N, C-alpha and C positions, 0 to 999 in steps of 0.2 A: 170655343164654341165653334161648331161647323157651320160653313156657308155653302148656299147653293150657288150656282152659276147666276141666277137672276137677281141676286142680292145687290142692291146698290151701295156702293161705298164712294164718297166724294173723292174727287182727284185731288192731287197735291196743290194745284193752283186754288181750288175752292177753299181749301184749309189753311193757306198761307196768309198770315196776316202780321203786321208790326207788333211786337210784344211790348209790354210796359216793362222796361228793364231797370227796375229800381230795387233796392233791398227792403227787408222786412221792417226796420225801423222807420224808414221813410214813408212806407205803405201805412204803418200804423199811425205815423204822425198826421198824415194828410186824409186818413180814412173817413172821418166825420164830415169834413167838407166836400171830399170825393163822393160820398154817398148823397150828399144833398144836390150837387152839381149834376151828377149823372142819374138822378132819381127815375126820370122817365124811361131811359134807356134800360136801366136795371129791372124796372117793373116790366117792360115789354119782354125782356129776354127771360125773367123767371115766369112770366105768364106763359110764354111759348113752351117753355121746358115742361111746366106743369101740364098744360093742355094737351100738348102733342105726344108726350111721353116717348119721344124719339129725338135725340141730339141732332140728327141729321137734318132735321126740318127747322132748326133754329140757328143755323150758321150765319144768316144775315144779322138777326138780332144780336148775336155774340159779337160779331165784327162791328156793329154799331156801338156796343158797350165798350169794346176795347178802344175804338176811335175816340169815343168821349172821355176815357181815362187818359189817353195820351194827350189829347187837348187840353184837359184839366191840368195835368202835371207840367206841361209846357207853360200855361199861363202862370201858375204857381212859380216856376223857375224863373220867369221873367219879372215877377212883382214881388214875390216874398220868399225868395231862396234863402237868405240868411236866416230868417225867423224859423223856416222850415228844418234847415240844417241844425240849428241850434236846438230845437224841440227833439228832433230825431236822435241827436248825440245825447240828450239828456235821458231818453227812453232806453237807448241801448246802454248806457253806462252806469245807470243808477239802480238798476233792477234786473235780474237774470230773466224775469218774466215780463219785462218791459212794462212795469205798472205806471200808470200815468199819475198816480198819487204823489209821486216825488217830483213831479215836472208841471205843477200847476202855473208857476210864474212864467215859464218858457210857453206853455200851452196859451196863456192870456196874450202874450205878445203875438203869437201866430194868429189868433182869433181876431185880435185888433187889426193886423195887417190884412187879413182876409176880408174883413168888413169893410175897410177903408179903400183898399186898392182893387179887389175883385167884386166887391158888393156881395159877398156870401156870408151870411150871418151863420154863426154856429147854431145848430138846431137844439131845441131844449131836450132836457133828459126824457127818454122814452119816445122821441120823435119817431123812430124806426119801428117801434112796436104798435104804434097807433094804426088803427083801421083808416086807410086813405083809400079812397075809390080812385080807380084808374080808368080812364078812357082811352080806347084803343082804336086804331084804324085796320088793326090785323083782322083778317077773316075768322070766322069761327073754324076751329079745327075740322079737318077732314075725317073720313072715316078711319078708324085704327087700322094698322097694318096687319095684314092677316098672320095669324100664328098657327103653327101646326099643334094639334091636340096631342098630349102626351098619353101614351097607353101604357099601363104598368103590365108588363108581361113577365114580371119575374116569377119564378117558381115559388110557391108557398104551400105550407101543410094545409089539409082540410080542416074545417072548423071541428069536426068530431075527433080529430087526432089527440091520444091520450097524453096529457102534459103532467109532469112532476112538479111539485114544489120545489122552490129553491133549497138547496142543500143547506146554506148558512143564512137564510133569511132574506129579506128584500134588500136590494142595493139603494133603494129609496132614501135611506136614512144617511148614506154615505154622502150624498150631495147636498143635503140641506144644513 
């Protein structure tokens, strides 16, 4: 995609943020509680991405969400590390797709630890699909960024140009 000189790209310092550097089994093991712990920041980020339709305008919300994730996993590491490691290992080694159905016992142990030590209850089934209103302090989105209109200047045949029928019939049936 070509850019003009007046196109704003964020600098390296604006994009630099500490990453959540853990593996997939650990992310999956802590995902439900992480979603509940960082619910507000996640909604702010997704609201910004949806309303603004420009990722450059949502850098602050993305950094806030990443900081919340780092804070969450540091608290879990201090309080429920052994339980999370046990659950993540169960997910990783009992199914190639990391299905939770084989690890319900270790999941219950992690849920109990999260409830007792961090006061984060496991959300009920379907919690993240419910409609939950979100109050935000973020101002309404500004005007959309200007876009250049595309002009189709490809050469084409005139409408009255004689067209022959396909020699071997329609190709429509090949793709159905």
